[in-house]
C-alpha positions as CSV (number, residue, x, y, z in Angstrom):
1,M,128.0,293.1,292.0
2,T,127.7,292.4,288.3
3,E,130.7,291.4,286.1
4,A,130.3,294.6,283.9
5,A,130.9,296.7,287.2
6,L,134.4,295.2,287.7
7,V,136.0,297.3,285.0
8,L,136.3,301.2,284.7
9,P,133.4,302.6,282.5
10,L,133.6,303.9,279.1
11,A,133.6,307.6,278.6
12,P,130.1,309.0,277.8
13,T,129.4,309.7,274.3
14,D,127.8,312.3,271.8
15,L,128.4,315.2,274.3
16,K,126.6,318.3,273.3
17,V,126.1,321.7,274.8
18,E,123.4,324.3,273.9
19,T,123.0,328.0,275.2
20,S,119.8,329.8,275.7
21,N,118.8,332.8,277.8
22,G,122.0,332.7,279.8
23,E,121.9,329.0,280.5
24,V,123.7,326.1,279.2
25,T,122.4,322.6,278.6
26,I,124.6,319.7,278.4
27,L,123.5,316.5,276.9
28,W,125.2,313.1,276.3
29,K,124.2,309.5,275.7
30,G,124.4,306.8,278.4
31,T,127.2,304.1,278.0
32,G,124.9,301.3,278.5
33,E,127.2,299.9,281.1
34,S,126.7,299.4,285.0
35,I,127.0,303.1,285.9
36,Q,126.2,304.6,289.3
37,Y,126.2,308.2,288.1
38,Y,127.8,310.8,285.9
39,L,129.8,313.5,286.9
40,V,129.4,316.9,285.1
41,H,132.5,319.1,285.0
42,R,133.1,322.8,283.9
43,K,136.2,324.9,282.9
44,L,136.9,328.4,281.6
45,V,138.4,327.8,277.8
46,D,141.8,329.3,279.0
47,G,141.6,327.5,282.4
48,E,143.4,324.4,283.6
49,E,141.3,323.2,286.5
50,W,137.8,321.4,285.9
51,E,135.1,322.6,288.4
52,D,132.7,319.9,289.7
53,L,129.1,320.8,288.9
54,A,126.9,317.9,289.6
55,G,126.4,314.2,289.8
56,V,123.6,312.8,287.7
57,E,122.1,309.5,288.5
58,A,122.4,306.8,285.8
59,V,118.8,305.2,285.1
60,G,117.8,301.8,284.2
61,N,120.0,299.9,281.3
62,N,121.8,303.3,281.1
63,L,121.0,303.7,277.3
64,G,119.3,306.8,277.2
65,E,120.1,310.4,276.8
66,Y,121.1,312.6,280.0
67,E,120.9,316.2,280.5
68,F,122.2,318.8,283.1
69,K,121.3,322.6,283.2
70,D,124.1,325.0,284.3
71,A,122.5,328.4,285.2
72,T,125.7,329.5,287.1
73,V,127.5,330.9,284.0
74,T,128.8,334.5,283.5
75,V,127.7,336.3,280.4
76,G,130.5,337.0,278.2
77,S,132.5,333.9,279.5
78,S,133.5,330.9,277.5
79,Y,133.4,327.6,279.1
80,R,134.3,323.7,278.2
81,Y,132.0,321.0,279.6
82,G,133.2,317.6,280.6
83,V,131.4,314.6,281.7
84,I,132.5,311.3,283.2
85,A,131.1,308.1,284.1
86,V,131.6,306.6,287.5
87,N,131.1,302.9,288.7
88,D,132.3,300.7,291.7
89,M,135.6,300.7,290.1
90,G,136.3,304.3,289.5
91,V,135.9,307.0,286.8
92,S,136.0,306.8,283.1
93,S,139.1,308.1,281.2
94,P,139.5,310.2,279.2
95,I,136.8,312.8,280.1
96,S,134.3,313.6,277.3
97,E,134.9,317.1,276.7
98,S,132.7,319.8,274.7
99,E,133.6,322.4,272.1
100,P,134.0,325.8,273.6
101,V,130.9,327.7,274.2
102,T,130.7,331.5,274.9
103,I,127.7,332.6,276.8
104,D,125.9,335.7,275.3
């Protein structure tokens, strides 16, 4: 285990969401740390509970851009998306959270 993995990871940065054809693409930048994977979450804008959508494996030096496509949305609903980083010590805090997005 590397020294970098002995602390909780930083939250992912530059979180963006894009909608197209009833699908949402979530984009974010890697933290550059020793990360195992990123967890992608979703909640309704007026909801309180985050729903786990997927784990996205971290790649290489973890400095690139990552993306996840959510095709399980409901037209007319408004969502917020969140991404957290996970390493051997636990999860990043706070969650990186998107602005609300409404599905047309």
